[in-house]
C-alpha positions in Angstrom: 4.8 21.5 -23.7 8.7 19.9 -25.2 9.3 16.9 -23.6 11.5 13.8 -23.5 11.6 10.6 -21.6 14.8 8.0 -20.7 15.5 5.5 -19.5 18.2 6.8 -15.8 21.0 5.4 -15.3 23.6 5.6 -12.8 24.8 9.3 -14.8 21.5 10.2 -13.8 21.7 9.9 -10.2 21.7 13.2 -8.4 18.5 14.0 -10.6 16.5 10.8 -9.6 17.3 11.4 -6.0 16.3 14.5 -5.9 12.9 13.9 -7.2 12.6 10.5 -5.3 13.1 13.0 -2.3 10.5 15.4 -3.3 8.5 12.5 -4.4 9.3 10.7 -0.8 7.7 14.0 1.2 4.9 14.1 -1.0 3.9 11.2 1.3 5.0 13.1 4.5 8.1 11.5 4.8 11.5 13.2 5.8 13.6 15.1 3.6 16.8 12.7 3.4 18.0 13.0 0.1 21.5 10.5 0.8 19.0 8.0 2.2 17.3 8.2 -1.1 20.4 8.2 -2.8 21.3 5.1 -1.8 18.7 3.6 -1.9 18.1 4.3 -5.8 21.7 3.2 -6.2 20.6 -0.1 -5.4 18.1 -1.0 -7.1 19.9 0.6 -9.6 22.8 -1.2 -9.5 21.6 -4.8 -8.6 18.7 -4.3 -11.5 16.0 -4.4 -8.9 13.7 -1.5 -10.8 13.3 0.3 -14.1 12.9 3.9 -13.4 12.2 6.7 -16.2 13.2 10.3 -16.1 10.6 13.0 -18.0 12.5 16.1 -19.1 12.0 19.7 -20.4 14.8 21.2 -21.1 17.1 18.7 -20.7 16.0 19.3 -16.5 15.1 15.8 -15.2 10.8 17.4 -14.1 9.2 13.6 -12.8 10.3 9.8 -12.8 8.6 6.8 -13.0 9.8 3.7 -10.9 8.9 0.5 -12.3 9.7 -3.4 -10.1 9.5 -6.6 -11.6 6.9 -9.6 -10.1 4.6 -12.3 -11.4 1.3 -13.0 -12.0 0.1 -16.0 -10.6 -3.3 -16.1 -13.0 -1.4 -14.4 -16.1 1.5 -16.4 -15.4 3.9 -13.9 -16.4 6.2 -11.3 -15.8 4.2 -7.3 -14.6 5.3 -4.7 -13.1 4.5 -3.0 -10.2 4.1 1.4 -11.4 5.6 1.9 -7.7 6.1 5.5 -8.1 5.2 8.2 -9.9 6.3 11.7 -9.1 6.1 15.1 -11.2 7.2 18.2 -9.8 4.3 20.8 -8.6 5.0 23.3 -11.2 5.2 20.7 -14.3 1.6 19.6 -12.9 -1.3 19.7 -15.7 0.9 19.4 -18.3 0.4 16.1 -19.3 3.7 14.6 -18.2 2.9 12.4 -15.6 0.5 10.5 -18.8 3.1 10.3 -20.8 4.9 8.3 -18.0 2.4 6.2 -17.8 2.5 5.4 -21.1 6.0 5.2 -21.5 5.6 2.4 -18.9 3.0 0.5 -21.1 5.3 0.5 -23.6 7.5 -0.7 -21.1 5.9 -3.6 -20.3 5.5 -4.1 -24.5 9.0 -4.8 -24.8 9.4 -6.7 -21.7 7.2 -9.1 -22.6 5.1 -7.9 -19.4 1.4 -8.9 -19.0 0.8 -5.7 -17.9 1.0 -2.9 -14.7 -0.2 -2.8 -11.0 0.0 0.6 -8.8 -1.5 1.0 -5.4 -1.7 4.4 -4.2 -3.4 6.3 -1.3 -7.1 6.5 -1.0 -6.5 10.4 0.0 -4.0 11.1 -3.0 -7.1 12.6 -5.8 -4.9 13.1 -8.4 -3.5 9.7 -8.7 -6.8 8.1 -8.1 -8.6 10.7 -10.9 -5.5 10.3 -13.3 -5.5 6.0 -13.2 -8.8 5.5 -14.5 -8.1 8.0 -17.2 -5.3 5.8 -18.5 -7.1 2.9 -18.7 -6.5 1.1 -15.1 -9.0 -0.8 -13.4 -9.8 -0.1 -9.5 -9.8 -3.7 -7.8 -11.9 -3.5 -5.2 -12.3 -7.1 -4.4 -9.1 -7.5 -3.4 -7.4 -6.3 0.8 -4.1 -5.5 0.6 -2.2 -6.0 3.6 1.0 -4.8 4.9 3.5 -6.4 7.2 6.7 -4.3 9.1 9.5 -5.5 11.2 
């Protein structure tokens, strides 16, 4: 399958927001395109994340969103691969792999030491995909959340 990957901009807001909405639905959230569009717009305007779109026949069919973090032992910038999504009808064509590879190149381009990510234990697709892409499972840490 032929595809193209490019960095998203505000011009891509509607397409990106639609994909982001589908991603949130995948994680059992209610559909809310307008709220998602506002969220993505704010991230882009404030330079808080970098988003790459994968396009097939000039249609955005998937995305990856990266947030800048800093690694305490390496004393370098790193990227959190926060969101990765490909529309179901385009899965199985290597598009997720291509988005991950683009994210790795982004690390090189920005002088970052690497990528980190987390996914649900029930995400069978992701839990098989990430080790194939060179990610190592970190069973030594517990991740906690606090929500107000």
